[in-house]
Structures are given as C-alpha cells and as structure tokens.
N, C-alpha and C positions, 0 to 999 in steps of 0.2 A: 465279666462285663466290662467293656472299656469306659473310660471317663470322657466327659465333654468339657470343653472350656468356652468361656464367654470373653469377648474382647470389646473393650471401650477404646476406639481408635481416635487418636488426636493428631496434631500436626507434629508433635514432639514426644509423645508418650503413647503407650498403649497399655492400658490396665488389663490384668489377666486374672480370671476366676476360674476355679476348677469345681467340678462336681465330685461327689463321692462315688465309689464304684457302682452303687445302685442307681445313680442318676436321679437322687431325690433332693439333695441339698448342695448349695453352691458356697464356696468359700474363697477368700481372697488368696491369690497366689503370689503374684509379683506385679511390678510395673516395668515395662521395657522402655528405655530411653533411646532416642536417636536424634541426630541432627534434624532441624526443621525440614519437613517434606521429604526425608530421605526414606521413603517407604521400602526400598531394598534392604536397607539395614533392618528395619522393623520386620520385614518378611523373614529375614535369615534368623533372627532372634526368635520369633514365633515358631517357625518350622522346627528349631532345635527343642523347644519346649514341648511341642506337639509329640515329637518323636521320644523324648526323654519320659514324658507322662503317659505314653501309650493312649493317646486320644483318638477317638473314631469320629467325633462331631465337633465342629466349631461353630459357635453362635456369634456372629459379629453384629454389634450394634449398629443400626441404621438411623442416623439422625434425620429427622423430618421437622418441617416447619409445623407450627400448630395447625395449620389448615391442611396438612397432609402432603404439601410439596416437597420435593427433594431438592435442597440446594447444593452449594459447593461441598459441604462436608458430607452430605449424602452421597454425592458422586464419588468422593474420595473413598468412602466405604465400599462402594460398588466396584471401584477399580481394584481396591485391595483384595476384595473377595475373589476377583478373577485371578489376581496374582497367586493367592493361596492355593486355588483349585488347579492351576497350572504348575505349581511346585510340588504338589503331593497329592495322593489319592486320598482324600478326606472330603466328608460332606461339610459344606460351609452354608449356613443358613443365616440370611439377613433378618434382623429382629428390630422392630420398632423401639427406640430408645428414648423417645420423648420423656424429657423430665427426669431421667434416671440420675444424672448429675446434680440436679436441684434436690432430689430426695436424698442423695447420698450426702450431700453437703449439710442438709438440715439434720440428718441422723447424726453426723459427727459433731456438729454444734451442740445438738441436745445431750451428747455423751460427754460434753466439755473437753472435746480434743482441741488442743492449741492450734492456732492457725498455721504454724509451721509444720506440725505433724499432718494436719488435714491435707496440706499441699502435697504431702508424700504419698498419701493413701487414697485420695479421693478417686483417682482412676480405677483402682482396685475395687473399691466400694461399689462404684457405678457399674463395673463389669459383674460384679455379684448380682446387682439387680437385674441386669440383662439376662444373665444365665439363669437366675432363680425364676423369673418370670416365664422363660422359656421352658424350664423343667416343670413348673406348676401347670402350664397349658397342656403339656404332654400327658 
C-alpha cells in the first residue's frame, strides 16, 4: 500500500507530513522552503518528494475563514491543487485546515519547545494535523 502526504501550504513554506504504509498514522516529514509566492519552486520540490516516497494520495490543507468562506489563501491552495494534478497522476484532496496551525502552536508550546524551534517545525506539525484528520475520517 502506498503512502499519503499532507501539505500545509503557505506563501514561503510548505509543511509536509507522511502516513505510515497502512495509512493509519501521520508523522512530520519536512518543510519545503521557497521564495515568497514562488509556487513553481514549491511544486517542483513537492513532486520530487511524492516520487521519492511513492505517494498515491496528497491531502492539501484548504484554509477557510471561520464562516466557511474561501479567501486569498484558500484560492492559493486551490490553484496549487490544480498545478499538482497537472504535474503528475496523483489524487489531490482539499481538506479543511481551520485552526490546525493554532492547534500545532499550542501543542508545541505545551511541550515547551523554544520559539526558534517552533518556527522551524510549525508547518510540519500543522501538516500532520491535516493528514491525521483526513486519515481518521477515512
């Protein structure tokens, strides 16, 4: 069985989480860094990881406002989904990511992780939240 990855896409970083082979548990994998709004660079890096890790499904966080509306960041995720689907033959699922970064930040603070270290791993931890909620729902 192939693995699944979760993505937490931002303007300069993309946190990536990966599932175990059975698709039950998510763990942090890496954070992809790129120039602000250079989504082509982000795409190339994510495609390389998808190929390297033998991934068959991608779960991409879809930021929504608390009232459910899709704003600028949400449209950015929708556009990135289209880029991923055009670049490779893989299923990309948009997944509501409301409050995943907030939950990740709270978890890291409660674990007494330093501010500097939190900044380095926050996107990965948020990606784990996105992917794990997707896996749990399945």
